[in-house]
C-alpha positions in Angstrom: 182.8 37.9 -39.3 182.3 38.9 -35.7 184.7 37.6 -33.1 184.0 36.8 -29.5 186.1 36.7 -26.4 186.1 33.0 -25.5 183.9 32.3 -22.5 182.7 35.9 -22.1 179.6 35.7 -24.2 180.4 39.2 -25.5 181.4 40.1 -29.1 184.9 41.6 -29.4 184.3 44.1 -32.2 187.0 46.4 -33.5 184.1 48.9 -34.1 184.2 49.8 -30.4 187.4 51.8 -31.0 185.6 54.0 -33.6 184.0 57.3 -32.5 181.1 56.4 -34.9 180.4 53.2 -33.0 176.7 53.6 -31.8 177.7 52.4 -28.3 179.3 55.7 -27.6 175.8 57.4 -27.8 174.7 55.0 -25.1 177.7 56.2 -23.1 176.5 59.7 -23.4 172.9 58.7 -22.5 174.3 56.8 -19.4 176.3 59.9 -18.5 173.1 62.1 -18.4 171.3 59.3 -16.5 174.1 59.2 -13.9 173.9 63.0 -13.5 170.3 62.8 -12.3 170.5 59.5 -10.5 173.4 60.6 -8.3 172.1 64.2 -8.2 168.8 63.2 -6.7 169.6 59.8 -5.2 173.1 60.3 -3.7 174.4 63.8 -3.4 170.9 65.3 -3.2 170.3 63.4 0.0 172.4 65.9 1.9 170.3 68.7 0.6 167.1 66.9 1.4 168.3 66.3 5.0 169.3 69.9 5.6 166.2 71.4 4.0 163.7 69.0 5.6 165.3 69.6 9.0 164.8 73.4 8.6 161.2 73.1 7.3 159.9 70.5 9.7 162.3 70.5 12.6 162.6 66.8 12.6 165.6 65.1 14.3 168.7 64.4 12.2 168.5 60.7 13.1 164.9 60.5 11.8 165.7 61.9 8.4 169.0 60.1 8.0 167.4 56.8 9.0 164.9 57.3 6.2 167.9 57.7 3.9 169.2 54.4 5.2 165.9 52.7 4.6 166.0 54.0 1.1 169.5 52.6 0.4 168.6 49.2 2.0 165.5 48.8 -0.1 167.2 49.9 -3.3 170.1 47.5 -2.5 167.7 44.6 -2.9 166.5 46.0 -6.2 170.0 46.5 -7.5 170.8 42.8 -7.2 168.2 42.0 -9.9 168.4 44.9 -12.2 170.3 42.9 -14.8 167.5 40.4 -14.9 164.8 43.1 -15.3 166.8 44.7 -18.1 167.0 41.3 -19.8 163.2 40.9 -19.6 161.9 44.4 -20.2 164.8 46.0 -22.1 166.9 49.0 -21.0 164.5 51.6 -22.4 161.6 50.5 -20.2 163.9 50.3 -17.1 165.3 53.8 -17.6 161.9 55.3 -18.2 160.6 53.6 -15.1 163.5 54.8 -13.0 163.1 58.4 -14.3 159.4 58.3 -13.4 160.3 57.0 -9.9 162.7 59.8 -9.3 160.3 62.4 -10.6 157.4 61.4 -8.5 159.3 60.7 -5.3 161.4 63.9 -5.4 158.2 66.0 -6.1 156.5 64.4 -3.1 159.3 65.8 -0.9 157.9 69.3 -1.6 154.5 68.4 0.0 155.2 66.0 2.8 154.1 67.0 6.3 154.6 63.8 8.3 157.6 61.5 8.8 155.8 58.5 7.4 155.3 60.4 4.1 159.1 60.9 3.9 159.7 57.1 4.3 157.0 56.4 1.6 158.6 58.9 -0.8 162.1 57.4 -0.2 160.7 53.9 -0.8 159.5 55.0 -4.2 162.8 56.7 -4.9 164.6 53.4 -4.3 163.1 52.1 -7.6 164.8 55.0 -9.4 168.2 54.3 -7.8 167.9 50.6 -8.3 167.2 51.1 -12.0 169.6 53.9 -12.9 172.7 53.6 -10.6 175.9 51.7 -11.2 174.4 48.2 -11.7 172.0 49.5 -14.3 174.6 51.5 -16.1 177.1 48.7 -16.2 174.5 46.3 -17.4 173.3 48.6 -20.2 176.9 49.3 -21.3 177.7 45.6 -21.2 175.1 45.2 -24.0 177.4 47.3 -26.2 181.0 47.0 -25.0 183.6 44.3 -24.4 187.1 45.6 -25.2 186.3 49.2 -24.3 183.9 48.3 -21.4 186.2 49.8 -18.7 186.5 53.1 -20.6 182.8 53.2 -21.3 182.0 52.7 -17.6 184.5 55.3 -16.4 183.2 57.9 -18.9 179.6 57.2 -18.0 180.2 57.3 -14.2 181.7 60.8 -14.5 178.0 61.8 -14.8 177.7 60.7 -11.1 180.2 63.3 -10.1 178.5 65.9 -12.3 175.3 65.1 -10.4 177.1 66.4 -7.3 178.6 69.4 -9.1 175.4 70.5 -10.9 172.3 69.1 -9.2 173.0 69.1 -5.4 174.7 72.6 -5.2 172.0 74.1 -7.5 169.3 72.7 -5.3 171.0 74.0 -2.2 171.5 77.5 -3.6 168.0 77.7 -5.2 166.4 76.5 -1.9 168.2 79.3 -0.1 166.8 81.9 -2.4 163.4 80.6 -3.6 162.5 77.9 -1.1 162.8 74.1 -1.3 159.5 73.3 -2.9 159.8 75.4 -6.1 163.5 74.4 -6.4 162.9 70.6 -6.3 159.9 70.8 -8.6 162.0 72.8 -11.2 164.8 70.3 -10.9 162.3 67.5 -11.6 160.9 69.2 -14.6 164.4 69.7 -16.1 165.2 66.0 -15.5 162.0 64.9 -17.3 162.7 67.2 -20.3 166.1 65.6 -20.8 165.7 62.0 -19.7 162.4 61.1 -21.4 163.7 62.0 -25.0 167.0 60.3 -24.2 165.4 57.1 -23.1 163.0 57.0 -26.1 165.5 58.0 -28.8 168.9 56.7 -27.6 168.6 53.9 -25.0 168.1 50.6 -26.7 169.5 47.1 -27.2 172.1 46.4 -29.9 170.2 44.9 -32.8 173.1 43.0 -34.2 174.8 41.6 -31.1 173.4 38.4 -29.8 175.2 38.7 -26.4 174.6 36.9 -23.2 173.2 39.9 -21.4 170.1 39.9 -23.7 169.4 36.2 -23.1 166.9 35.0 -20.5 168.0 35.8 -17.0 168.4 32.1 -16.1 170.9 31.6 -18.9 172.5 35.1 -18.9 174.7 34.3 -15.9 177.3 31.7 -16.9 179.8 30.0 -14.7 179.9 31.1 -11.1 176.4 31.5 -9.4 175.6 34.1 -6.8 175.8 31.4 -4.1 179.3 30.3 -5.2 180.4 33.9 -5.3 179.3 34.4 -1.7 181.5 31.4 -0.7 184.6 32.7 -2.5 187.1 34.4 -0.1 188.5 36.4 -3.1 185.1 37.9 -3.6 185.0 39.1 0.0 188.4 40.7 -0.3 186.7 43.1 -2.7 183.3 43.5 -1.1 184.3 43.7 2.5 186.7 46.6 2.4 184.6 48.6 -0.1 181.6 48.1 2.1 183.4 49.7 5.0 184.8 52.4 2.7 181.5 53.4 1.1 179.7 53.2 4.5 182.0 55.9 5.7 182.0 57.9 2.5 178.2 58.0 2.2 177.9 59.0 5.8 180.3 61.9 5.3 178.7 63.1 2.1 175.1 62.9 3.3 176.0 65.0 6.4 178.5 67.2 4.7 176.2 70.3 4.4 174.8 69.8 7.9 178.3 69.5 9.3 179.8 72.5 7.4 176.9 75.0 7.4 177.1 76.1 11.0 180.8 76.7 10.6 181.1 78.4 7.2 177.5 79.3 6.2 175.0 77.9 3.7 176.6 79.4 0.6 180.1 78.2 1.5 178.8 74.8 2.4 177.1 74.5 -1.0 180.5 75.5 -2.5 182.2 72.8 -0.5 179.8 70.2 -2.1 180.6 71.6 -5.5 184.3 71.4 -4.9 184.1 67.9 -3.5 182.2 66.6 -6.6 184.3 68.6 -9.0 187.4 67.0 -7.6 185.7 63.6 -7.9 185.6 64.2 -11.7 189.3 65.4 -11.7 190.2 62.3 -9.7 188.4 59.9 -11.9 189.8 61.4 -15.1 193.3 61.6 -13.7 193.3 58.0 -12.4 191.6 56.8 -15.6 194.5 57.9 -17.7 197.0 55.8 -15.7 194.9 53.1 -14.0 196.0 50.4 -16.4 199.6 50.9 -15.2 198.7 50.8 -11.5 197.8 48.1 -9.1 194.1 48.5 -8.4 194.2 47.4 -4.8 197.2 49.5 -3.8 195.5 52.5 -5.5 192.3 51.8 -3.5 194.3 51.8 -0.3 196.1 55.1 -1.0 192.8 56.7 -2.0 191.2 55.6 1.3 194.0 56.9 3.4 193.9 60.3 1.6 190.2 60.5 2.5 190.9 59.6 6.1 193.5 62.4 6.3 191.0 64.9 4.7 188.3 64.1 7.3 190.8 64.6 10.1 191.6 68.0 8.6 187.9 68.9 8.5 187.8 68.2 12.2 191.0 70.0 13.1 190.7 73.2 11.1 188.0 75.9 11.3 188.8 78.4 8.5 186.7 78.3 5.4 189.8 78.0 3.1 191.2 75.1 5.0 187.9 73.3 5.1 187.4 73.8 1.3 190.9 72.4 0.7 190.1 69.4 2.9 186.9 68.8 0.9 188.9 69.0 -2.3 191.3 66.3 -1.1 188.4 64.2 0.1 186.6 64.6 -3.2 189.5 63.5 -5.3 188.9 59.8 -4.4 185.1 59.9 -4.1 184.5 58.9 -7.8 187.3 56.5 -7.8 185.9 54.5 -4.9 182.7 54.0 -6.9 184.7 52.9 -10.0 187.5 50.8 -8.4 185.4 47.8 -7.3 184.3 47.3 -11.0 187.9 47.5 -12.2 189.1 45.0 -9.6 186.3 42.6 -10.5 187.0 43.0 -14.2 190.7 42.4 -13.7 190.6 39.5 -11.2 187.5 37.5 -12.0 186.2 35.5 -15.0 184.8 37.7 -17.8 181.7 35.6 -18.1 180.7 36.4 -14.5 181.2 40.2 -14.8 177.6 41.3 -14.9 176.5 38.9 -12.2 179.4 39.9 -9.9 178.9 43.6 -10.4 175.2 43.3 -9.5 176.0 41.3 -6.4 179.0 43.4 -5.4 176.9 46.6 -5.8 174.0 45.2 -3.8 176.2 44.1 -0.8 178.2 47.3 -0.7 175.0 49.3 -0.9 173.5 47.3 2.0 176.6 48.4 4.0 176.8 52.0 3.0 173.0 52.5 3.5 173.9 52.4 7.2 176.2 55.3 6.8 173.7 58.2 7.1 171.9 56.6 10.1 175.2 55.7 11.9 176.6 59.2 11.5 173.2 60.8 12.4 172.7 58.7 15.5 176.3 59.3 16.8 175.8 63.0 16.2 172.5 63.1 18.1 173.9 61.1 21.0 177.2 63.1 21.4 175.8 66.5 20.4 178.4 67.0 17.6 179.8 65.5 14.5 183.3 64.8 16.0 182.6 61.2 17.1 180.8 60.4 13.9 183.6 61.6 11.7 186.3 59.9 13.8 184.3 56.7 13.4 184.4 57.2 9.6 188.2 57.7 9.7 188.5 54.4 11.5 186.4 52.6 8.9 188.4 54.1 6.0 191.7 53.0 7.6 190.4 49.5 8.2 189.2 49.3 4.6 192.6 50.5 3.3 194.3 47.6 5.2 191.7 45.1 4.1 191.8 45.8 0.4 195.5 44.9 0.3 194.6 41.2 1.2 194.8 39.2 -2.0 193.2 35.8 -2.5 193.2 34.0 -5.9 189.6 33.9 -7.2 188.0 30.5 -7.8 187.8 29.7 -11.5 190.2 32.4 -12.5 192.9 31.2 -14.9 196.0 33.1 -15.9 194.8 32.8 -19.5 191.5 34.4 -18.7 193.3 37.2 -16.8 195.5 37.9 -19.8 192.4 38.1 -22.0 190.8 40.7 -19.9 194.0 42.8 -20.1 
């Protein structure tokens, strides 16, 4: 007889603890999905900015504003990805997202006018909306309850590997073979891996009648989106992480453009690889002990370490010092993506998890979509990245203070909190 967590709508099966549980194959599929989603849609944005700037000579602000438009549009899509998965199924959504990334990234090799860049990024937004954190968390929610946190953490390590593998490989290949052949080759590799994975692995659980597979109007139980937006506790999570990710995305998108004049293209690509490698190390290290730590305090410490690392990037000029600063900065990159989900899971009703993750991700993305444009505009106005990066330091510090504010969520009982633990 299958047991359920009361009020969650999800089955609490002991099978999740077994390596033979089919949900772990979904984790592997989501890991690969995250590699390409973040490789093209997040870390790759810095490569696109630098290469398109070289090829076309367009202003930094023009290209980074296109990135901002891409994030803004995809933020709207992210809010409803759980509903689309419920209607069409995870396989169709993943295939559609893969096609979106493939076509849009390929178009970047052939664009000649700025409006074409904006059109390509608009199409890419459908890929990000389908395959980023909200999509991954929703798909994993079909399969996991007790091990959901572990499943999410393992899958999102693919996001860091996207920075380790895809972005540096694109930067290095573009330096030797040119941007167009490099991006087209990367797209071909993605299609060869993602299409079979989507067709053969991604699916709904056939034997689990869980809430996430119900109609969208009944899948979200308890707190509605409108009630969540009126809950002060919700904003103590969303507000600080919106500021934090705005700064983080701004730094990461401009990382190559900031470092390349100082240490060269090859070393700048290495800096990106180190940053994202440390994101994996950071997520795995924190994941081993996070259940024994306070999530909000951990978030604040992570943010202050990033602020210190950015100050070091501004202060030091040597390649070794800059690479060390990138490593310190990268240690918390992955954790700042994961921590909002962990705080929501720990502090809010289990039945509202999918809805709150979609809403949280959407609002945070609306905020961080401004990061590339803000950093780019400040850079163009002042003639250097110093003011831009100091602004990012200020935002990180403000976010670190804000995340320590604690408000008891509406509808959250001590009994429910104990169940989630």
